[in-house]
N, C-alpha and C positions, 0 to 999 in steps of 0.2 A: 516468367519473371519472378523475382522475389524481393520483398520489402520487409526489412526486419521490424521496423516500428513506424507508426504514423500517428502522431498526436495532433488533434486540432487544439492548439494551445490557446486560442482566443475564440470564444463563441460570440460573434456579433449578433445583434438583433436583426430582424428581417429587413429593416430599412437601410442597412449598411451592407452593400453587396461585395463584401470581402470575406475570405477565409484564410486564416494563417495556420499553417501546419509546421511541425518539426518532424523531419524524416531522418531515420537512420537507414541508410541505403545499402542494398546490394546492387541489383541490376533491375532495370525496368525496360521492357521491350517497347517497340514503336507504339505510340499512342498519341492522342490529340484531345483537345478540349476547346470549347467555345470561348471560355474566359482566357484573358492573358494571364501569364504566370511569371512571377518574379522570383528568382531563386538566389539565395545567398548562402555560400558555403561557410560552414562554421568549423568543420574539422575534416581532415583527410583530403583526398583527391577524387574528383569526379570527371569522367569523360562524357560529354553531352553531344549527341548527333542531332543536328537540326537541318532538315532538308538535305541530308547526305553530306553535310559539312560538320566536322568534328572540332570541338573545343575542349581543352583541358583546364579545369578550374580548381583552385586550391583556396586556402583560408581567406575569407572576406571577399572573395571574388563574387561578382553579381552578374547575372545574365537574365534577360527577359525573353520569354518565348511568346510570340504573337499568337493570336487566336487561330484555331484551325490549322496549326502547324504541326506536322508530324515530327516527333522527336523521341529519342531514347536516351537512357542514362546507364552508365556502367561504373561500378566502383567495387573495390574489395571491401571497404568499410568506411563510410563517410557520413557526416551529419550536415544537414542543411535546413534552412527555413524556406518554405514555399508559400508565396502569397498569391492567391487566385483572385482576380478582379473581374467582375462582370461589368464592362464599360457600358453595355446597353442600358443598364439601370442607373447610370450616372450622367445621362445626356440632357440634363435640364438646360444647359447652356449651348449645347451643340448636338443636333440630332444625329450627326454622323460620327459621333465620338467612337462608337464601337467599330468603325471602319479604319481607325487610325492604325498606323504601323510604327513600331519603335525599334531603334537600333541601340540597345542598351546592353553592353558587354564589356566588362573590365579588361578582358584579354585582347581586345582589338582596338584599344585606345590608349594614348599616352596621358590624357587629361583625366586623372582619377578624381580630381577635386569636385567634378560635377556629380559624383555619386554620393557626396556627403549629405545632401538633402534627403536622399532615399534612406541612407543609413540612420539619419536622425529620426525620420518618420517611423521607421521600423522599431528603433530602440524606444521611442516615445510611446508608441502603441503598446509595446510589451510592458513598459513601466506603468502606464495607465491601467493595464489589465492584470498587473501582478496581484491585485486584490479586487474584491467585488465591491465597488462603490457606485452609488447612484449617479454621481457626477460624471463618471467615466464614460457613460453612454453618449453624452454630448461631446466630450472631447474626441471620442472615437469617430463620430460623424465628421468633425472638422479635420481630423487627421487623415481620414480616408480621402477626402478631397485634396488635402495638401499633398498626399502621395501622388495622386493623379496629376496635379499641377506640376510637380517636379518632373514627371515623365514627359508631359507636354512641353515644358520649358527647355529641357535638356536632351531629350532623346527621340522626339518625333521626327520622322523622315518623310520626304515627299513620296507620294504613291506613283512610282514609275510604271512604265508599260510592263516591265519584267515582274513587278510586284502585282500588277493587275492580273497578269497571266497566272502568277502563282496563286493569287486569291481565287481566280476562276477554277484552277485545278483543285485548290483546297475545298472550295464549295462543292465541286463534283465528288471529291473523296468523302466529304462529310455526308453527302446524300447516299453514296455507296455503303458506307459503314453503318449509317442509320438503317438502310434497307436490310442489311445483313442482320443487324441486331433485332429488328422488328419481325423478321420472317425466318429466323434461323431454324425454327422447328418444322419448316415446310419442305425441307430437303430439295431446295431449288438448285439450278445449275448455273454455271457461268453464262450460258446462253440466255437464261432468264434474266439475269442481272444486266447483261448487255442490252437486252430489249428495253428494260426500264430506262436506260440512259440513251437509247438510240445510238449505240456504238457497235462496232464490229467486235466479234469475240476476240480475234488476235490483238486488236488495239487495246481492248479493255484488259486483257491478260498482261500485256506489257506495261500498261499504265499502272495497274495495281501493284505489280512486282517492283516497279521502279520507285513508287511512292511509299509503299509499306514495307519493302525489304523482304517480303515473303511472297510465295505464290498464293493465288486466291484460294486454292484447295486447302493449303496448310492453315491459312487464316480462318477460313470457314469452319474447318474441323476443330480448331482450337476454341472458337466461340461456342460451338455445340458442346465440346468437352467441359468448358467452364460452367455452363448451365447444368450439364449432367452431374458435375461434381457437387454442386449445391444440393441437388436432389439426393445424391448418394449419401451425403452426410446428414441431411436434415429430415429424410423420410425413411420409412421401412419398405418402400416399394421395391418390386423385383427388378433385376437387372434388365430384363426384357422391356418392362414398362418404362423405365427410365430412358432406355435407348430410343424407343419409338417416340416418346414424348419430346425428345430433344433433337429430332431430325435425322436419326440414323435409320437406315432401311430395316435393319434387324440387329439383334443383340451381338452377333459375331463380329460385325464391322465395328461396333462400339467397343467391344472388348479388345480387338486388335489395335484400334486407335488409342485407347486408354493405356494399354500396356506400353505402346511405343512412346507415349507422352510422359507417363509417370513411372514406368519401369516395373509395374506390378499389375495384377488383375484387379478389376473394380471391387470384387468381393473381399479380397485381401486388404485393399486400401481402406474400405469401409470398416473392416474389423479393427485395423490398426489405428485409424484416425477418427473413429466415430466419437460421439459425444461422451461415451462412457470410458474413454481411455484414461488410464490411471496416471497420476503425476510421475511415477517412477518410469513408466513407459514413454512419456512424452519427452522428458529431458533427463539424460543420464549424467549430465554435468552441472546441474543446478547446485549452487552453493550460496544461499541467501546471506550467509555471513559476510560475503565479499561485496554485497550491494552497498552502494553509496549514491546519494543524490548526484545527478549530473549537473555540469556547469558550462555547457557548451555556449549558452547565450551570454555569458559574462562579458565576452569581448565586445558586445554591443553597448555596454554601459558607458564606455568612453565617448559615445556620440550623444549622450543625454544632455550635455552642457550643464546649465544650472537648474534644469527642471526639477531635480531631486530636492533642491533647496526651497522650492516654493511652499508656502504655508499649507496648501491643500494636502500635501503629502504626509504631514505629521500632526496637523491640528486635531485636538480632541475637544474643542469648545462646543460642538453640537451636542445637544442633549435631547434624546428621544424618550418619550414616556411610554410605559407599557400600558396595556389595558388594565382597568381596575380589577384587582383580585380580591374577592371577598371570601373569607374562610372563617367558619365558626370554631371557636376554641373547644367547644364541647363535642364536635363531630369526630368520627373515627372512620377512616377509609379502610385501614387494616393494621394489624400488628406487624412490626418490623422484626426481622431476624438478624439483620446486619451481617449477612453472609460474606460481605467483603472482608471481614476479619477472620475468615476461615483459614486463608493461606497467605503467607509471605514467601518470598523466594530469594535464594542466592545462587550464584553460578554453579559452584561445584563444592563437594564435600570438603576438599582440602582448604577452601577459603574460610571454613568455619573455625580453623585453627589460627587464623590471622587476627591479631589483637585489635586492629582497626575495625575490621568487619564485626568482630564480637561486640565492640563498643557501639557500633551502629545498631545492631540487633537489640542490645540492652536499651538504648535510647528509644527505639521503636516500641519495644515491649512495655517500657515504663509509661509511654504516652498514648499508645493506641491499644496494644494487646492483641496479638494474633494467636490462633490455636495450633495451626500446622505450618510446617515449612517444607518447601520443595527445593530440591537441588539435584544436580547430576553427579555422576562419577563416584558414588560411594564405593564401588568395587574396582575402580580404575587403578592403574599402576602407581599413580602418585599417592595412593593410600596404602601401598605396599601390602596387599592382601594375599597374594598368591605367589608361591615360588615352587620350582621343581628341582629337587635335590636328588641326584642319582636316579632320576626317572620317577621319583615319587612326589606327588603333590603335597605341599604343606601350606597351611592357611594361617594368616596373622591378622589380628584385629586391633592392635594397639592404637593406631591413628583413628580407626573407625570409632572405637570406644571413647577416645578423647573428644571427638566431634559430637557424638551423641550425648555424652555426659554434659557438655556445655549447653546443648539445647534443652535438656531436661532441667538444668539449673535455672533457666530463664523462662520456664513454663511453655516451651514449644515442643510439640510432638512432630516426629519426622514422617514424611512420606518416603518410605524405603523404596526408592526407585532402583531396581536391580540393574545397574549399568555402571560403566560400560565393560568391555571384555578385557580381562587381564591378559597380558601378552602370552603367558604360558598356556593359556587355554584357546587362543585365537586361531582360527583357520587362516587368516591373513593378517599378520601383525602390522603390515604396512598400510592397512586401511584405517586411516586416522582422520580426525577433524579437530579443529581449533588450533590457535597459535601455540598454546601449551597442549600438545597432542593427547587425545584420548582415542582408544581403539574401538571402532564401531563394527568390527567383523563379527560374524556368527562364530560359535564355538567350532573347533576342529572336531571334537567328539562330544556329542550331546550328553553322553553318560558322565563325562568329567564335569561338565557344567552342572548337571544335576547333583553330583557329589558335592560340589562346591556350595551350591545353594542350600542343600540339606544341612551341611555343616554350619554355614553362616546363620541360618534360621534358628538352629538349635542353640548356637552361641547367644543370639539375642534373647531368647527365652530364658536361658540360664543366668545371664548377667542382669537383665532388667526385670524379670518376673513375667509370668504368663499374663496377668491382668493388665499390666502396663503395655506390653507389646500388642495385646489384642485391641488396645485403643488406638494403635498406630494404623497407618494405611500402607499397603504394598502394591507395587506394580512392577512391570519389567519394560525397560527400554524407553527411548525418546523418539518420537516422530518417525516410526518405521515407514510411514507413507512417503517420506522424502526419498530421492534417488539414492543409488548406491554410493554416489560421490559424497553423500552426507551420512544419514543415519540408517537408511534402508539397506536391506540385504541384497537388493536386486533380484530377489526371488521371494515373492509373497507367500507361496505355500510353505517355503522353508521357515519364514518368520512365524507363521501361524503354528507350525509344529514346535518352534522354539518357545512361543508363548505358552502353548499347552503344556509342554514339559516343565516349564518354570512354575506355572500355576499348580500343577499336580504335585510337584516336589514340596512347595510351601504348604499346601493343604495336607499332605501326608504327615508333615511334622506337627501341624496343629490346624485342624479344619475350621477353627473359629477365627483364624487370622483373616483380615479383610483384604481381598485381592481385587484390584480393578484393572481397567484396560490400560494399555500403554498410552503415553502422551500422544495425542493425535492433533496434528496441525491441520485444521479444516479451513481450506480456502476454496470458495465456490468455483472460481475459474480454473482450479487445478484438477478438477474431477475427483477430488478426494472422497466425495460422498460414496462412490462405488467401492472404494477400498474399505470404508467404514462398514458399509452394508455386507460386504463379503466377509470381513472379519467377524462381525457379530453373528452372521449366519453360521460361520465355522464354529464359534464357541457354543452356539446352541446345539448344533449337530453333534459336537464332541463332548458335551456336558462339562464345559469349562467356562461358563458364562461369568463375565466380570461382575463385581458387586458395586462398582461405581464406574462412572465414565469420566475420562480425563482428557480435557481438550485445551487447545491453545488458540488465541486470536491475535492477529496483527492486521492492521487495515491495509497494508501494502497490497497492491495488485500486481502479480507477476504474470506477464503474458507468456503462456507456455503452449497452449493447445494450438496446433497448426490449423490454419484456415485456408480457404480457397485462395490460390495464387500467393500464399504467404508461407515462407519458411523461416521460422525463428532461428536466428543465428546465435545471438547472445542474449543473456538474461538482463533485464533491467526492471524497474518497477515504477509504479505511480500510486496515486491515492484516490479514494472515492471522491467524486464531486458532490455526491449526496451527503447530507449531514446526519442521516439516520442509519448509516451502514452497520454500526454495532448492534443496534436494535434488530435490524433485519437479519443479521447473522445469527443472533440468538434464536430467533424464530426458526431459521432454517435448520440449525443443528438440533433443536428440540424436535422438529418435525421428522428429521432423519432417524433419530433414536426411537421416536414413537412408532414410526412406520415399520421399524425393524423388530418391534415388540419389546423394547427396552425403555419405554417412556417413564416407568416408575422408579428408575435408578437415580441416585444423586448424580448431578452433573457438576464436576469440579473443574472450573477453569483454573488451571494451575500456572498458566502464563498468559498475560495480555499486555499489550502496549500499543501505542499509536503506530510504531514502525519496528521493523526487524533490524534496521540499520543502527550501528553503533556510532554513526557519524552524521546524524541529522541535526543541523544547527538549531532547529526549532525545539528540540527536546530539552534544552536548558531554559527555555523562555516561559513566560506566563501562558503561552498557548497550551503547553502540556498540562499545566495544572487545571486550566479551564476545560480543556478537552476531556481529561480524565474525570473530573467532577461532574461535568454535564452527562457523560455516558453512564457513569456509576448511578447517578440519581435517577436518570430517565429509565434505568433498567434495574432498579434497586430490588434485590432478592430474587430476580428472575432465574438466576443460577444459584447453585449451592456453594459456590465460592467465586471470587474474583481475584485470583492470585497475580498481583502486578509483578511483571518481570522488568527490572530486578531491583534488589535492595540498593545496589551501588554500581557506579560506573567502573569499579575495580573488578572487571571481568577478564578472564584469561582466554576468552574466545578469539579475540583479535589482539594484535599488538597495541599496547596502550600509547597514545600520543603524549607528547610533553605538555600540551595545553590542558589546563584544568577543565574548562568548559568546552569540550570537544563534541558535544552532541550525544553524549552517552545515554544509556537507557535507565540509569539508576534514580532512586529516590535521594540518594546521597552522592556527592562527588567522591572521587577516589580517596580524598583525605577527610571524609566525614562531614562535609558541609551539607546542611539540609538544602535541597533544591526546592523550587516552588511547588513541585508536585507532592512533596511531603505533606503540605497543608491541605491538599485535596482529601487525603485520608484522615488527617487529624480533624478537620472540620466535620467529616462524616462520622467520626467516632464520638462527637459531641451531641449527636442527634438523640432524640427521645425514642421510645419504643412504639409510639402510636403515630401513624401518619394521619395528619389532618387534611392536607391538600398538597398537590404537586402538579407542576406543569412546566412548560418550556421556560427555563430561567429561574425557577424557584422550587422549594421543597420545605414544607412546614410540618413540624412534629410536636408531640407533647410528651413530657416525662411527668413524674409524680408532682414536682413542685415548680415546673417551668415550661416555657414554650421555646422552640428553636426554629429559626428561619435561615435557610441557606439560599443565597441568590448568586447568580453568575451572569456575566455579559459575554456570551460566547460569540466569537467571530470566526467564520469559516475561512479557510485559506483560498486563494485565487486559483485560477486554472493553470497558471504556469507551475506553481508549486505542486498542484495535483498531478501534473504530468511528470513529476520527478525532477523538475528543472529549477535550479536555485536562482538563475539570472543575476540580480543585483544584491542578493543576500550574501552578507559577509560575516566574518567572525564578530565584528562589533556593530553590525546593522542587520538584525535578524527578524525584524517585524515587517519587512517589505511585502511578504505575501498576504498581509492582513490589512483590512480597512480599519485604521485606527482613528477614524475621524468622529465616531459617534459614541458618546457616553449614553448610558441607559438608566433612566429613573423608573424604579418600580413604584407602583401604587398598590400597596397591600393593606387591606383593612381586616384586622383580626377582631372578630365580634364575640359576644357572649362571654367576655372575661368577667371575673369577679372584680368589682371596684376596689381600688386601694392604691397604695404606693408600690411601684415596681422599680427594679433595677434593670436598665437596658445596657447590655454589653455587646459591643461589636468587635469582631476581628476581621481584618481584610488583607488580602494579598494582591498586589498589583505591581506595576513597574517601579513604584516608590517604596513599597514595603514587602518584605518576605520573599522577594525573588533574588536569589543569590547571584544569578547572572547579571541582572540589572544593577545590583549593588556593586558588583565587581566592575562594571562599566563606569560607574560614578567614581570609583576609586582610582581610575586611570587605565583599566583594562590591561594591566601588566602582570607578569607572573608574580605569584605570592611567595614570600619567604615563609618558612615554618612559623616564625613568630607572628606573621600576619593572620594565620589561619584562625586562631582563637578570637582575634578582633573581628574578622568578617563573620564568624559564627554568631557573635553577639549582635551584629546588625541584621542577620537573616532571620528576623522574627516578624510576625504580622503586625500591621498597624492596629491600634486599639482605640476605641472610643467608648466611654462609659458615662451614663447619666441616670438620674432618678426622675421618674415621671409619675404624676398622679393620673390614674386612669379613672374616668367617670363615664357613666352610661354604657359601660362594658365594652368600649371600643378603643382599640389602639391602631393608629394609622402609621404605617411604616413606609417611608419613602426614600430609600437610599439611592444615591447616584453612583453608578459603577462605571469606571473607566473601561475601555475595551479590554477584554480578556481578564477582567478582575473577578475574583471570587470573594464572597463575604459570608460570614457567619454571625448571627445575632441570637442572643438569649434574652428572653423576657421573663424575669423571675420576680414573683411577688415578695415584698418585704413584710415579714410577719412582725 
């Protein structure tokens, strides 16, 4: 069987005996379960076989599979919702509820109206659980019983003699399958099983094959193989030990059965599919640039009726109070380095010549001030650096110099990422990535690449001076851990030789130039830790160790590694349900580097964002500013840089949509409007150098003549959004994944202040102030004319409140009320 994806999109509490999944299907062999199962097709076509009768279902079709009923599913590629209901736990009013039988199948009836109640119940459950609210638990309880009531009212059927016989056989089959599962390791025979049921061997053989669609021997072997496969991938036990433990008489029979089932030897399978498999081995076609949130569930929103207009869905009148926070103005937790200002990023070198992008960088430098900038493609063909004339290589640096001259003029140092491959040097000029293509091929001749890098490095030293260039950073390539379809070479040893050759060439020109690792995308579920360890071991062995480590973080979860009974067919993504993923990721990457002996090196995170997608609607909202500020403050200075990707939505990686607020990754829109996330970094830039106190939702610092407090009311997204599903999220309604019902009042008491008069100044960003997307909504949510842009820029500023306060007894009590996803900065400054 194979199942591309299976998300439990609603996690009900124990008192609600329902599970709701979203499946992306291939095929599922004959199976059964004690719960009834309600299926609704969202996309594609599925053929379902129930008790040897086949039904073909397409979009919005519904079918119910009764308990203990053998069924299988076939599909090339389809998506469906599956609701499993344990009726035995809902029998408060009818002790025999779990014995009920239902005939619920849209393909066998002309009266489709009776399914509307089911669709309403499903849609309403999804709507209630789109965000995590306390009240939803009570509505879930009532909706579960409403769903069962609809089944009883419209689809229950009398239990005929035929059904009783069927139930009798189902009960027998249940016992048989349970016995096989419980005793699979005992190597029993069909005769043993027949004795358990007091049946003849020929009768049992025919009964099993008729109801399960396979011979007993085939099924029993597959059960043993499934268990053996788990041991194979999760232990280091020998093949012989695994074989005997899982019911095979000896290892030879296990190996024969395994090869017949999986087409390869167990030892080979373990090596290829083990836990240390690299990302490039797992999927050769991954391209995360093409990932977008799915919207299969959106068709259900039409069954919601007026429920979305109810006050509970949008009210923010509830105010919750934080625990009292007491902080001494004279205390000092630690001195802050403000490493988030180490790096800013743009997409590619060519964009540095764009006047609009230059103006965005100037604005950023004037108001925040970064030290370095990271970008791709300094050596790509759009910078016109290499040509071959009459077989001879010629190098040109006019556009490179223009880009670097601009950066120097605004006080930014470049990370010289030696990428990507000029066409005249490429082994495969057709290996490209991005909408505006860049070549990610290895060089055809390593000696020509070395010649080019030598010439380029010497040019930089001659034009900008040795001392200046020695203050820059160098590295080669971007995310070589990704598959060949992206940046990887498809040959890790080749890339490591490529890295070594580049490192040595730069160091031969000037060994004082600082050379670091390539940009590394570290995702725990991709197995990239093995690649990192192998790379670092190579550099140590070959005396070309990096002088800084260069990493990327995105919270997306890409399901790549093949698991038991699962073959991944297509790539999609989801997001962590936990709220501390970023913090845990930092701990993991630091542990990897430390265990490899590189723990003392600077770790520059030169790309990070909530998502890899250029089309995630939440990226334009207040969620992004609150998410970024929360994670930045909770992990302040834990890394040596936090290079947010990217400066602007004006990226040439994907085709640019016509809509301004399209869910891009930038701090600025394509035309230079500050998005709400801009103020996450602006507020952080106003912090003092001494940390007084910090915790969930607040960060308090001290400067020479003032105190600074940042507060935020973070709201985590719900499970639907976490699964990568938009459901009822639309271009003009983007807050549905969040519980927007509770404002948060902080109770902060700042003690040990010097008595006197103080100026209290607050800046805040929420859906009313500072959020360009929300301001655009208020303006009508229509496309902007060029003349409108400057007007909306004037509106996209934080709200501000300022007052004077006499502080006596050395205590200032600060009690701001923050709307959901609001961020707020306060400065308390003594007036002399």
